[in-house]
N, C-alpha and C positions, 0 to 999 in steps of 0.2 A: 631050437636052431642052433647049430654048432658055433657060428660066429657071434653069438651073444656076448656081451661084455662080462668078463669074469675077472674078479680081483685075484691076482696070484695068491696061491695057498699061503706062502710065508707072510705076505702082507695081511691077508685075511686073519690069519692066526694072531698076528701082532695087534690088529684092531680089536679082535676079540678079547685079547688079554687086557688091553687098555680099558675096555668096557668093564671087565671084571674088576680091575683094580681101582676104577673110579666110578662106581655106581651112582645112581640117583638121576632124577629127572629135572632138577632145578636148572635155571639158566647158568648159574655158577658152576654146577657139576658138568653140565654139557660143554661149557666153555673150557673147563679144565681138560676134559677128554680131548676136545678139538686141539687145544694147545700141545698136549702131549703128542698126539698123532702127528701134527705139523712138525714137531721137533725131529721126527724120525723120517718123514716122507712127504710127498705131495699127496693130496687126497681129493677125490671128486665129491660132488654132492650126492651122487649115487652111492659111493662107498660110505659116506657119513650116515646117510639115512638107513642103509641096510646093516652096516656093521658097528656103528657106534650109537645107534638109536637116537640120532638128532633129526627131529621131525622137520625142522626148517634150518638147515645148515647156514643159509644165507644170513639169518638173523644173528646166529652165533659168531659168524666171521665178522659182521659189522660190529658187534660188541667187542670183540678182541682188537679190531682196528681202532675203535674209539678209545681202547685202553692203552694203545701205543704200539701194538704188534703191527709189523709191516708185512702184509699178506698181499700177494699179487693173485690175480685171476687170470688163468689162461683157459682157452676154450677147446674142449675135446668133442668129438662126435663118437658116440657109442651106439651099439645096437643091443636093444633091450632083449629080455627073454622072449618077448612077443614078436621079435624080428623087426621092430620099428627103430628107426635112427632117431637119436635125441642129441641135441647140443647140450652139454653140461659144462659147469665150471669145475676147474681143477685149481685147488688152492695150494700156493706155494709160500712158505714162510721165508721171508728174506732175513739173512743174518743181520743182527744189530751191528752197527758200525762200532768198531773198537774205540773206546774213549782214548783220546790222545792227551797225554800230559806234557805241557810245556813247562819245564823247570828252568830256572836260571842257572847259567854255568859260571 
């Protein structure tokens, strides 16, 4: 079906490069891939499973949140290759607040 969700080519290539640069299947390695991807763009659970080899992206997102990363979830509706609509999470890394230094004058 033509309207099936497809990751744009440039983003897909970037995700594939991240997977090659950060191989492995441990939780730590998967979290590292996820953090690198989020530093570049938002990603859906769909993209993380298919292009970063994260079997359960939600668990990795939770681990990063517990480690202090500020990750928001927004909801998208995509159409799968089978033509079925699915509601999927899109993860967005919020920038860390700049530390403010208050010196005496």
